[in-house]
N, C-alpha and C positions, 0 to 999 in steps of 0.2 A: 404267247399269242393273245390271251385274254387281257393282259395288261395293255397291249397295243390297242385292242378293240375298245377298252375302257377309256384310254386316252383319246382315241378318235371321237368317241361319243361325247366326251367332255368338251372337246374343241367344238364339235358340232353344236352342242347346246349353248355354249358361250356365243358362237356366231349367230345362232338363231335369236338369242336374247338381244344382242346388239342391233341386229337387223330389224327386229320388231320395234325396238325403241326408236330407231331412225324413222321407220315407216309411219309410226303413230304421230309423228310430228307434222306429217304432210296431210294432204287432202285424201281422205278415204273414199273410194268410189261407192256410190249408193247401190248400184246394180252391177253384178259381175256374172257373166255367162260362161259356162264351161262346155267345151266339146270333149267328151270323155273318150279319148282314142288310145288304142294300144293294148286293150285287154287280151286279145287273142294272140298277138305277137309276144306279149309278156309271158303268157302261158306256154307258148311253143318254146321260147328260149329256156324256160325252166323245166321242160320235159313234161308238162301237164297237158291234159286234153284241153282243147281250145275253150270249151264252155266254162271250164273252171276259172279261167281268167276273169269272167264276168262276176264270179263270186267274190274274188279278191277286189275287183273294181267296185262292187257294191259296198263292201266293207270300207273302202277308202272314202266313199261318198260321205259316210257318217262323220269321219274325221274332218273332212274338208268343210262341211257345213258348220261344225263347231268352230273351226278356225275363222271362217268368214264372219259368223255372227259375233264372236268374241272381238274381232278386229273392228267391228262397227259397220260391216257390209250388211245392209238390211234386206236386199233382194238378191236371190241366187236363182239362176236358170241353168238347168242341166240338160244337155242334149244326149239322151239315153238311147233312143231307138228311132231310126229314120224310116220313111216309107220305102226307101231303096233297100234298107236292111231287111224289111219284111218280105220284099219281093225277091231278093237275091240270096238270102242266107238259107242254109239247110234247115229243113223243118225240125230236125232233132235239136239243133242249136236254139232255134226260136222257142221250142217248148221249154228248154232249160231256162231261157231268159224270162219267159212268162211265169214259170214256176218261181223263179227267184224274185221277181217283182211282187208276186202274190205273197210270198213269205216276208219280204221286207216291209210291206204295208202292215202286216200283222205285227211285226216286231216294233215298228215305229209307233203304232197305236198303243201297244201295251206298255211301252217304255215311258210314256208321259212326256217325252222331250218336246213334242210339238206344243203341248199345253204349257210347259214350263217356259219355253221361248216365245210363246204366242205366235206361232208360225201358221200362216194361211197357205194351204197347198192347192195348186191348180195344175192340171194336166192340159197341155196344149198339143193338138194334133188330131188326126182322124181316128178317134178311138173305136170307130166301127170296125177297124181292122184288128182289134184286140179280142181275145176270148171274152165271152159274155160274163163269166164269173169274175174276171179281172176288171172289166168295166164297172161292174156293180160295186166292187171294193173301192175303186177309184172314186166313184160318185159319192159313196158313203163317206170317204175320207175328206173329200172336198166340202161336203155339207157340214161335217163335224168341225172343220177348221174355219168355216166361213166367217165366224164372228171375230177372228183374230185379225189385227191390222198393224202389229208391231214389226213383224218380219214376214217375208214372203219366199216361198219355194215354188218355182215353176218347173215342171218336168215335161220335157218335149218327148212324147211317145207317139210312134207312128206319125212322125212329124216330117213335113217337107216344106221348105220355104216357098217354092213355086206353087205348090198346091194351096198353101195358105193364101197367097195373093189371088189365085184363080177363084178360090172359094169366096174371098171378099168381093171380087168383081161380080160374081153371081148373086150374092146377097144384095149388093147395091142395085144391080139391074132389076131384081125383083121388087125392091122398094120403089124404084122409079116407075116401073110398069104399073105398080099398085097405086101410084099417085101420092105415096108417102114421102117422096124425096124428089127434088128436081135436079136436073143435070148441073145447073149452075151452083147448087149447094155443095157439090162434091169437090172438096179440096183435100190437102194432105191430112189435116186433122180429122175430117169426116171419114176419109178412107181408112185411117188407122183404127177407128172405132169398130170396123167390120173385120179386123184381123182376129186371129185366135187370142191375141194379147190385148184385145180391145178394152177389157175391164180390169186390166192389171195396172196398179199404180206404177208410174215411171217405167214404162215397158221397153224403153231403149237402153240397152246396156252401156255403161260407161266403159267397160273393159270386157273383152272376149279373150279367154285363154284356151288354147288348144294344145293338148299333149300329143306325144308320139313322134314329134319332129316333122309331121306333115304340114305343108304351107298352103292350106286351102280352107275354105269356109264350109264346103260340103252341104250346100243348100240349107244353111242354118240362119234363121231370122234375117232373111235377105233385105226386107224393108226396114227392120228395126235397127240394124247395125250400120246404117249409112255413115254415121259419125263416131262410131265406137273405136276405141283404141284396141288394136289387135296384138296379142303376144303369143308366139309359138314356142313351145318348149320341147326340147329333145329328151323327153322322159316319158315312159309309158305310164298310163293312168294309175295302175296299181302301185307304182313306185313314187307317185307324186308326194312331195314332202311339204311341210309347213314353210320351209325356206323357199321352195319354188313359188308358193303363193305370195310370200312377202317380196320376193324379187320381182314378180310380175306386177305387183302393186307399186313397187318402187319405180319400175319402168314407166308405168302409167303416170306417176307423179312427176317424172322427169320430162314428160312430153308437154308441149304447149298446145292446148286444144283451141283452135282458131274458129271452128264452126263456119268455115268458108270465108272468114274475114281476112 
């Protein structure tokens, strides 16, 4: 049995090597966004409590970030927790998620990985819906990494695409009422500056990857992904492998982006 497993792993590593070599010859996307889906279903299929799926999913994030940055993807956005999740998930599960986020922030700060990679971290979403202690840690991490501009990590927490657009409209309306902005000045570029991603370099993802086999966007970056390439993978997030990332990038490379032309 162990021999068969070793042979399988050997074949897998060879395939991964060849696939990565092929992908590196093509255009690498600058910005990749992930919808991290399937943690709870993965846990259920393995006989674990649902909240434990988030633990394995969080561990997978660390691997995926390393793969992305090593491949040359400089901007990564992760859809971690939606406004609908906060509204509809059991309180016990949310407490586990908040505690997990709290611990992961401590781990990533102490590891020195952000400093080594020069990664700027930004959380997008309505953070007022998060526990105060978690908000304080997030703000501290954002301030600590503000000086970095080599790589970027955007984390969508308490995020909703519709809410983001409504909030942008409210901000613009206040500016107009205050005489700081005229109606005629508002165009697509101006509007984009009032979104949560307004101060993020290259805010529109080249590629959006969703795991778990679901074929929908789920209220994620509705304005920003107008021309993004979408790839849906039939794998739960904790089982996401490097070859899944490489295949998604290869799919991106195979498509002709016409931008409406």
